[in-house]
C-alpha positions as CSV (number, residue, x, y, z in Angstrom):
1,M,121.3,108.4,93.3
2,K,124.2,105.9,93.2
3,I,123.4,102.2,93.6
4,L,125.9,99.5,94.7
5,L,124.6,96.2,93.1
6,A,126.1,93.0,94.5
7,E,125.2,89.9,92.6
8,D,127.4,86.8,92.0
9,D,125.6,85.7,88.8
10,A,127.3,87.6,86.0
11,Q,124.3,87.5,83.7
12,V,121.9,88.7,86.3
13,R,124.3,91.4,87.4
14,T,124.7,92.7,83.9
15,E,121.0,92.7,83.1
16,L,120.1,94.5,86.3
17,R,122.9,97.1,85.8
18,E,121.7,97.8,82.3
19,L,118.1,98.2,83.5
20,L,119.0,100.5,86.3
21,V,121.3,102.6,84.1
22,E,118.4,103.0,81.6
23,Q,116.3,104.3,84.5
24,G,118.9,107.0,85.2
25,Y,120.7,105.5,88.2
26,D,124.5,105.6,88.6
27,V,125.4,101.9,89.2
28,T,128.6,100.3,90.5
29,T,128.7,96.5,90.8
30,A,130.2,93.9,93.1
31,V,130.6,90.2,92.7
32,D,130.2,89.1,96.3
33,G,129.7,90.4,99.9
34,I,133.4,91.2,100.5
35,D,133.6,93.1,97.2
36,A,130.4,95.0,98.2
37,F,131.8,95.9,101.6
38,E,135.0,97.3,100.2
39,K,133.4,99.3,97.4
40,F,130.8,100.8,99.8
41,R,133.6,102.0,102.1
42,A,135.6,103.4,99.1
43,D,132.7,105.3,97.5
44,E,130.9,107.9,99.6
45,M,128.5,108.5,96.8
46,V,126.8,105.1,97.2
47,E,123.4,105.6,98.9
48,I,121.5,102.5,97.9
49,L,122.7,98.9,98.5
50,L,121.1,96.3,96.3
51,L,122.4,93.0,97.7
52,D,121.7,89.4,96.8
53,I,121.4,87.5,100.1
54,R,123.3,84.4,98.9
55,M,126.7,85.1,97.6
56,P,130.2,83.4,97.9
57,R,132.9,84.6,100.3
58,A,130.4,86.7,102.2
59,T,126.6,86.9,102.0
60,G,124.6,90.1,101.6
61,I,123.7,89.8,105.3
62,Q,127.3,89.6,106.3
63,A,128.2,92.5,104.1
64,L,125.5,94.7,105.6
65,D,126.4,93.6,109.2
66,A,130.1,94.7,108.6
67,I,129.0,98.0,107.0
68,K,126.7,98.7,110.0
69,K,129.5,98.1,112.4
70,I,131.9,100.5,110.7
71,E,129.2,103.1,110.2
72,S,127.9,102.8,113.8
73,T,129.7,106.0,114.8
74,N,129.1,107.7,111.5
75,D,126.0,109.4,110.1
76,R,126.2,108.2,106.5
77,V,122.8,108.0,104.9
78,F,121.9,104.8,102.9
79,E,119.2,102.2,102.5
80,T,119.6,98.5,101.8
81,L,117.4,96.3,99.5
82,F,117.8,92.6,99.5
83,I,117.3,90.1,96.6
84,T,116.1,86.8,98.1
85,G,114.1,83.6,97.6
86,V,110.8,83.3,99.5
87,S,112.2,80.4,101.5
88,D,115.1,82.4,103.0
89,N,113.3,82.9,106.3
90,N,116.3,82.9,108.6
91,A,118.2,85.3,106.3
92,I,115.1,87.6,106.1
93,V,114.9,87.8,109.9
94,S,118.6,88.6,110.1
95,A,118.1,91.3,107.5
96,L,115.2,92.8,109.4
97,K,117.3,93.0,112.5
98,L,119.9,95.0,110.5
99,G,117.3,97.5,109.3
100,A,116.7,96.2,105.8
101,F,114.6,98.6,103.8
102,A,112.9,96.1,101.4
103,F,113.0,92.6,100.0
104,L,112.8,91.7,96.3
105,F,111.7,88.1,95.8
106,K,113.0,86.0,92.9
107,P,112.1,86.1,90.1
108,I,112.4,89.9,90.3
109,V,109.5,91.9,88.9
110,V,110.9,95.0,87.3
111,E,107.9,97.2,88.4
112,E,108.4,96.2,92.0
113,L,112.2,96.8,91.8
114,L,111.7,100.3,90.4
115,K,109.0,101.0,93.0
116,E,111.2,100.0,95.9
117,L,114.1,102.0,94.6
118,S,111.9,105.0,94.3
119,E,110.7,104.6,97.9
120,A,114.3,104.1,99.1
121,T,115.3,107.3,97.3
122,D,112.4,109.2,99.0
123,S,113.6,107.8,102.3
124,I,117.2,108.9,101.7
125,N,116.1,112.3,100.7
126,Q,114.0,112.7,103.8
127,K,116.9,111.7,105.9
128,H,119.1,114.2,104.2
129,Y,116.5,116.9,104.9
130,R,116.2,116.0,108.5
131,K,120.0,116.2,108.8
132,F,119.9,119.6,107.3
133,Q,117.2,120.7,109.7
134,N,119.2,119.5,112.7
135,S,122.2,121.3,111.5
136,M,120.2,124.5,111.4
137,H,118.9,123.7,114.9
138,N,115.3,123.6,113.5
139,A,113.2,121.5,115.8
140,N,109.9,122.2,114.0
141,L,109.7,119.2,111.8
142,E,106.7,119.0,109.5
143,N,103.9,117.1,111.2
144,R,102.1,114.6,109.1
145,S,98.6,113.3,109.8
146,P,98.2,109.6,110.3
147,G,97.2,108.0,107.0
148,K,97.4,111.2,105.1
149,A,99.4,109.7,102.2
150,A,96.8,107.1,101.7
151,G,93.9,109.5,101.5
152,S,90.9,109.9,103.8
153,L,87.2,109.2,103.6
154,R,86.0,111.3,106.6
155,D,82.3,111.1,105.8
156,G,79.4,110.0,107.9
157,M,80.0,106.3,107.2
158,S,83.6,106.4,108.3
159,A,82.7,108.3,111.5
160,T,80.0,105.8,112.3
161,S,82.4,102.9,111.7
162,E,85.0,104.5,114.0
163,I,82.6,105.1,116.8
164,A,81.3,101.5,116.6
165,A,84.8,100.1,116.5
166,I,85.9,102.1,119.5
167,G,82.8,100.8,121.3
168,A,83.9,97.2,120.6
169,E,87.4,98.1,121.8
170,H,86.0,99.2,125.1
171,Y,85.7,95.5,125.9
172,A,89.5,95.2,125.7
173,P,90.6,98.6,127.1
174,D,94.2,97.6,127.4
175,I,94.6,97.3,123.6
176,E,94.5,101.1,123.1
177,Q,94.2,102.2,119.5
178,H,94.1,98.6,118.3
179,V,91.4,99.3,115.7
180,H,93.2,102.3,114.4
181,R,96.4,100.2,113.9
182,I,94.5,97.5,112.1
183,S,92.8,100.0,109.8
184,E,96.0,101.7,108.8
185,M,98.0,98.4,108.5
186,A,95.2,96.8,106.4
187,L,95.3,99.9,104.0
188,C,99.1,99.6,103.7
189,V,98.9,95.9,102.7
190,S,95.9,96.5,100.4
191,V,97.8,99.2,98.5
192,R,100.9,96.9,98.2
193,L,98.7,94.1,96.8
194,G,97.7,96.5,94.0
195,L,94.0,96.6,94.9
196,E,91.9,99.4,93.4
197,N,91.8,102.6,95.4
198,Q,88.1,102.3,96.3
199,Q,88.6,98.7,97.5
200,C,91.6,99.8,99.6
201,Q,89.5,102.5,101.2
202,H,86.6,100.2,101.9
203,I,89.0,97.7,103.6
204,R,90.4,100.6,105.6
205,L,87.0,101.6,107.0
206,A,85.5,98.1,107.2
207,S,88.5,96.8,109.2
208,L,87.6,99.2,112.0
209,L,84.7,96.9,112.6
210,H,86.5,93.6,112.7
211,D,85.9,93.1,116.4
212,I,82.4,94.6,116.5
213,G,81.0,91.2,117.6
214,K,82.6,91.8,121.0
215,L,79.7,94.2,121.7
216,G,77.5,91.1,122.0
217,G,79.9,89.0,123.9
218,P,80.8,88.3,127.6
219,T,82.5,91.5,128.9
220,D,84.0,89.7,131.9
221,I,86.1,87.5,129.5
222,Y,87.1,90.4,127.2
223,T,88.2,92.5,130.2
224,A,89.9,89.7,132.1
225,K,93.4,90.6,133.4
226,R,94.5,87.0,133.4
227,A,95.1,84.1,131.1
228,L,91.8,82.6,129.9
229,T,90.7,79.0,130.5
230,K,90.3,76.8,127.4
231,E,86.5,77.1,127.7
232,E,86.7,80.9,128.0
233,F,89.0,81.1,125.0
234,E,86.5,79.0,123.0
235,K,83.7,81.3,124.0
236,T,85.6,84.4,122.6
237,K,85.5,82.8,119.2
238,D,81.8,83.7,119.1
239,H,82.6,87.3,118.3
240,T,83.1,86.4,114.6
241,R,79.6,85.2,114.1
242,L,78.1,87.8,116.4
243,G,79.9,90.6,114.4
244,A,78.6,89.3,111.1
245,A,75.1,89.1,112.5
246,L,75.2,92.7,113.7
247,L,76.1,93.9,110.2
248,E,74.0,91.7,108.0
249,H,71.0,94.0,107.8
250,Y,72.9,97.0,106.3
251,D,72.8,97.6,102.6
252,D,76.1,99.5,102.2
253,P,79.3,98.4,100.3
254,V,81.6,99.2,103.3
255,I,79.4,97.3,105.7
256,E,79.3,94.3,103.3
257,V,83.1,94.2,103.4
258,A,83.0,94.7,107.2
259,Q,80.7,91.7,107.5
260,N,83.1,89.5,105.6
261,I,86.0,90.7,107.7
262,A,84.1,90.3,111.0
263,L,83.1,86.7,110.1
264,Q,86.3,85.5,108.5
265,H,89.3,87.3,110.1
266,H,90.2,84.2,112.1
267,E,90.0,81.8,109.2
268,N,93.3,80.2,108.2
269,W,94.6,79.7,104.7
270,D,95.2,76.0,105.5
271,G,91.7,75.5,106.8
272,S,92.6,75.3,110.5
273,G,90.9,78.5,111.5
274,Y,87.4,79.4,112.8
275,P,84.4,79.7,112.7
276,A,83.8,77.8,109.5
277,G,87.2,76.2,108.7
278,L,87.4,78.0,105.4
279,K,90.4,77.3,103.2
280,G,92.4,79.1,100.6
281,D,90.4,81.4,98.3
282,E,87.2,80.6,100.2
283,I,88.4,83.3,102.5
284,S,87.8,86.9,101.2
285,I,91.0,88.9,100.4
286,E,89.9,91.6,102.8
287,A,89.5,89.1,105.7
288,A,92.9,87.5,104.8
289,I,94.5,91.0,105.0
290,V,93.0,91.8,108.4
291,H,93.9,88.3,109.7
292,A,97.6,88.9,108.9
293,V,97.9,92.4,110.4
294,D,95.7,91.5,113.4
295,T,98.1,88.6,114.1
296,Y,101.1,90.9,113.8
297,D,99.5,93.4,116.2
298,N,98.6,90.8,118.7
299,L,102.3,89.6,118.7
300,R,103.4,93.2,119.4
301,S,101.0,93.5,122.4
302,H,101.4,92.3,126.0
303,R,99.8,89.1,126.9
304,P,99.5,87.4,130.4
305,Y,101.8,84.6,129.3
306,R,104.5,86.8,127.6
307,A,105.7,90.4,127.2
308,A,105.1,92.4,124.1
309,L,107.4,91.3,121.3
310,P,109.7,93.6,119.2
311,H,109.0,94.1,115.5
312,H,111.6,91.7,114.2
313,V,110.5,88.8,116.5
314,A,106.9,89.3,115.4
315,M,107.9,89.2,111.8
316,E,110.0,86.1,112.4
317,I,107.0,84.3,113.9
318,L,104.8,85.3,111.0
319,I,107.2,83.9,108.4
320,S,108.6,80.9,110.4
321,G,105.9,80.1,112.9
322,D,105.9,79.2,116.6
323,E,103.8,77.0,118.9
324,K,100.6,79.0,118.1
325,S,101.2,80.4,114.6
326,N,102.1,79.0,111.3
327,P,102.9,80.7,108.0
328,D,100.4,78.4,106.4
329,H,97.7,80.3,108.3
330,F,98.1,83.3,106.0
331,H,97.3,84.0,102.3
332,P,100.8,83.7,100.7
333,R,100.5,87.0,98.7
334,V,99.2,88.9,101.8
335,L,102.1,87.6,103.9
336,Q,104.6,88.6,101.2
337,A,103.0,92.1,100.9
338,L,103.2,92.5,104.7
339,L,106.8,91.6,104.7
340,S,107.6,93.9,101.8
341,Q,105.9,96.8,103.8
342,H,107.3,95.8,107.1
343,R,108.9,99.1,107.9
344,E,105.6,101.0,107.3
345,I,103.8,98.4,109.4
346,E,106.2,99.0,112.2
347,A,105.8,102.7,111.9
348,I,102.0,102.4,112.1
349,Y,102.3,100.4,115.3
350,E,104.6,103.0,116.8
351,R,102.3,105.8,115.7
352,Y,99.4,104.2,117.6
353,R,101.5,102.5,120.3
354,P,99.4,101.2,123.3
355,V,99.9,102.7,126.7
356,E,102.3,100.6,128.8
357,I,100.4,98.2,131.1
358,D,101.5,97.6,134.7
359,K,103.3,94.3,135.0
360,G,102.7,93.6,131.3
361,V,99.3,91.9,131.9
362,T,96.5,92.0,129.4
363,N,93.7,89.7,128.3
364,Q,94.0,86.8,126.0
365,A,90.9,87.4,123.9
366,P,91.5,87.4,120.2
367,A,91.7,90.9,118.9
């Protein structure tokens, strides 16, 4: 696999090239965005672009934009990874719109770099395989079960959790498959954070119950096909305490995690959330994960006051904020993990995409 590395810092460029060559990659280098654009066009063997966002003459974003334009009528297979600072919000959003595969945040962690390159290589190989299948007129692509790569715990506990979660979802029937999306997204972020496998699986199951408190709430509010009043919206907040109360009598490790999630998944990192106004590490990591993916999912869904938002807009709001959301609401490591896995998060949403709602109207209750 050949990599085109574009980095204007000569020392960083040399060190990265030596590292990648030691790992068996064929590496060519560029000193800026224009150099990267020209070398990509001249070398058909390049399949991975590793671009620093901020470079002289032309940025990594500008280089990829130019490449996308000349390749728009071509079927060349490649993936792009960006090297960036955590404060480059506008550039990150622009990269998302251009189909960036991954982001590596400075200072670069070698293990994360190699992991992203491995995943990019897998993606490229899959694309080549699909091209081969299409050329052979083979429409029978291999079906993959949702969540198969992450493993499954299809025992009595998981079945019970799923049934209960779907029961809660009944009170917001327009958010079809919401709990399944949250479960798979939470697992995706948990794995990215490097949590132990058992903890990841517990979070996956427990997150199914994040809205279980809705079973004890006012159904007329949860099923309302209109914008809620301020008083009604405040009433919906009770589902966090109700959910925790429903789960507090069970002596089971998954249910204990579910209780934390149900109670805390609307707490904000900066202390502005509810029901207890917890702050920072007072919030459990499992609840912080569900809070982030739940917010993303809500942004992607129809609301009475706006249409469903596309992926890149939802991500822009998470990292830059809007009138309702603020990046300070989220655990910094969780938000970075979600951003790093953004393409898988989008794929999960599409896999469990909600049924289109007439006139784009749904309820405003927190999911």
